VOVEX-965851 format. One line per field, with one value per residue (C-alpha): x negated, y, z. Coordinates in steps of 0.5 Angstrom, whole numbers, plus 2048, in hexadecimal, padded with zeros to 3 digits. Layout:
<nodes>
xx: c(X; ...)
yy: c(Y; ...)
zz: c(Z; ...)
</nodes>
This chain:
<nodes>
xx: c(8D6; 8D9; 8DA; 8D3; 8D2; 8CB; 8C9; 8C4; 8C2; 8BB; 8B5; 8B6; 8BE; 8BD; 8B8; 8BD; 8C3; 8BF; 8BD; 8C4; 8C6; 8C1; 8C2; 8CA; 8CA; 8D0; 8D5; 8D5; 8DC; 8D9; 8D5; 8D6; 8D0; 8CF; 8C9; 8C9; 8C6; 8C8; 8C4; 8C6; 8C5; 8CA; 8CF; 8CE; 8D1; 8D6; 8D9; 8D9; 8DD; 8D8; 8DB; 8D6; 8D7; 8DD; 8E1; 8E0; 8E6; 8E4; 8DE; 8E2; 8E2; 8DB; 8D9; 8D2; 8CE; 8C7; 8C3; 8BE; 8BC; 8B6; 8B4; 8B5; 8BC; 8BF; 8C2; 8C6; 8C8; 8CA; 8CE; 8D2; 8D4; 8D4; 8DB; 8DE; 8DC; 8DF; 8DD; 8DB; 8D7; 8CF; 8CA; 8C4; 8BE; 8B8; 8B6; 8AF; 8AD; 8B4; 8B6; 8BC; 8BE; 8BE; 8C2; 8C7; 8C8; 8C9; 8CD; 8D2; 8CF; 8D0; 8CC; 8C5; 8C0; 8BA; 8B6; 8B0; 8B0; 8AC; 8AE; 8AD; 8B4; 8B6; 8B3; 8B4; 8AD; 8AE; 8AC; 8B0; 8AE; 8B4; 8B6; 8BD; 8BE; 8C5; 8C5; 8CC; 8C8; 8C1; 8C6; 8C9; 8C2; 8C0; 8C6; 8C4; 8BD; 8BC; 8BE; 8B9; 8B3; 8AF; 8B2; 8AD; 8B1; 8AD; 8AE; 8AC; 8AF; 8A8; 8A5; 8A9; 8A4; 89E; 8A3; 8A4; 89D; 89B; 8A1; 8A5; 89F; 89B; 89D; 89B; 894; 894; 896; 890; 88B; 88D; 88C; 885; 883; 886; 882; 87C; 87C; 87C; 876; 873; 874; 87B; 880; 886; 88A; 886; 884; 88C; 88E; 888; 889; 891; 891; 88B; 88F; 896; 893; 88F; 895; 899; 894; 894; 89C; 89B; 896; 897; 890; 88D; 88A; 883; 883; 885; 880; 87A; 87C; 87B; 874; 86E; 868; 864; 869; 86C; 872; 86E; 86A; 871; 874; 86E; 870; 878; 877; 871; 872; 875; 879; 880; 881; 87F; 883; 889; 889; 889; 88E; 893; 891; 893; 89A; 89C; 89A; 89F; 8A4; 8A4; 8A5; 8AB; 8AE; 8AD)
yy: c(963; 96A; 96E; 96E; 96F; 972; 971; 976; 97C; 97E; 97E; 977; 978; 97F; 97D; 978; 97D; 981; 97C; 97A; 981; 982; 97C; 97C; 975; 976; 97C; 97F; 97D; 976; 977; 977; 97A; 979; 97D; 980; 987; 987; 98D; 991; 98C; 988; 98E; 98F; 988; 989; 98F; 98A; 985; 981; 97F; 981; 97D; 97A; 977; 970; 96E; 970; 96C; 966; 969; 968; 963; 964; 966; 969; 969; 96F; 970; 96F; 968; 96A; 96C; 967; 962; 968; 96A; 963; 962; 969; 967; 960; 95F; 964; 961; 95C; 955; 955; 95C; 95B; 95E; 960; 962; 967; 966; 964; 95D; 95B; 954; 952; 94D; 952; 957; 952; 950; 957; 959; 953; 94E; 952; 952; 956; 958; 95B; 961; 965; 96B; 971; 979; 97A; 977; 97E; 980; 979; 977; 972; 96B; 966; 95F; 95B; 954; 950; 949; 94B; 94C; 951; 955; 955; 958; 95D; 95F; 960; 964; 969; 96A; 969; 970; 972; 96F; 968; 962; 95C; 956; 952; 94A; 94A; 94E; 94E; 952; 958; 959; 95A; 95D; 963; 963; 964; 968; 96B; 96E; 96E; 976; 978; 975; 979; 97F; 97E; 97D; 984; 987; 984; 986; 98D; 98D; 98B; 990; 995; 992; 992; 99A; 99A; 9A0; 99C; 99E; 99C; 995; 994; 995; 991; 98B; 98B; 98C; 987; 981; 983; 983; 97C; 979; 97B; 978; 972; 971; 974; 96F; 969; 968; 964; 969; 966; 967; 96E; 96F; 96C; 971; 977; 974; 975; 971; 975; 97B; 97F; 97B; 974; 978; 979; 972; 96F; 972; 971; 96A; 968; 963; 968; 96C; 96B; 964; 962; 968; 967; 95F; 961; 967; 961; 95C; 961; 963; 95C; 95B; 961; 95F; 958; 95B; 960; 95A; 956)
zz: c(71E; 720; 725; 727; 72F; 730; 737; 738; 734; 736; 732; 72E; 72E; 72B; 726; 724; 724; 720; 71B; 71A; 718; 713; 710; 710; 713; 718; 719; 71F; 721; 720; 727; 72E; 732; 73A; 73D; 744; 741; 739; 736; 730; 72B; 72E; 72F; 727; 726; 72B; 727; 721; 724; 728; 72F; 734; 73B; 73A; 740; 741; 73E; 737; 737; 735; 72E; 72D; 728; 729; 72F; 72E; 735; 735; 73C; 73F; 741; 749; 748; 744; 749; 74C; 745; 744; 74A; 749; 742; 741; 744; 73F; 739; 734; 734; 72D; 72E; 72B; 730; 72C; 731; 731; 738; 738; 73B; 73C; 73A; 736; 73B; 741; 73C; 73A; 742; 744; 73E; 740; 73B; 735; 72F; 72F; 72A; 72C; 729; 72A; 725; 725; 725; 71E; 71D; 71E; 717; 714; 714; 71A; 71B; 71F; 722; 722; 726; 727; 727; 725; 71D; 71E; 724; 71F; 719; 71E; 720; 718; 717; 71D; 71B; 713; 712; 717; 713; 713; 717; 718; 71B; 720; 720; 728; 72D; 731; 72B; 72D; 732; 72D; 728; 72E; 72F; 728; 725; 72B; 72E; 728; 726; 72D; 72B; 724; 728; 72D; 727; 724; 72B; 72B; 724; 725; 72B; 728; 723; 728; 72B; 725; 724; 720; 723; 726; 720; 71B; 71F; 720; 718; 716; 71A; 719; 712; 711; 715; 712; 70B; 70C; 70F; 709; 704; 708; 707; 6FF; 6FD; 701; 702; 708; 70D; 70D; 705; 706; 70B; 707; 701; 705; 709; 705; 707; 70C; 70C; 711; 711; 712; 718; 71B; 71A; 71D; 724; 723; 721; 726; 72B; 730; 72A; 727; 726; 72D; 730; 72C; 72E; 735; 735; 731; 737; 73C; 739; 738; 73F; 741; 73C; 740; 747; 745; 743; 749)
</nodes>
């Protein structure tokens, strides 16, 4: 499956590169990276043997192409790249909303897999939703992303929109919740430093407990909610008619809608 040609080494591409390096998944010499403004991370890989911004003729050596550009840019990148690729190169795309049939068409009919990863791939704690009609393309996507964390296969490509809304965008929801909790702590009188430390360490610990025990979130919630206690008083707000369940349903609906728009 190597060499691997990465098209775009921005936030997501950089997270994948960091994760591979951390896991020892691929040698730097297995990588070709194209990016208009490569940073220090890519320069370090270049020093270790990666080929950065190779000439067009070199692209024919790539066995796997990882498309890591923004959805608005993918067609231009495909037009620049596809004519130079080997006919049996497999394309793995992380471009949100972009359909397999469109990717395959613009990449000259090559086999395609779609992936929606998270940036925690950088530390081996990522989550990647995968879809491919072709078993070989799906296996290629697994080989790229299994070293980076959990992978979830989707049987229907249409589910990629929901996976994007729940998982791909999900980390931002958590970060927004942490920001809001820190702000609420300060509003209640805590100094900024203490509010930040309490909110962050509490949520990190809670997530670690969820992962370690395998308990359902609902059960862990019940375990820390005493009848008529402080937690119940707060949850009556958070789980009320206009609380988190309603807000998150609407947030996911909006994200699904935008994912569909990006693929149009």
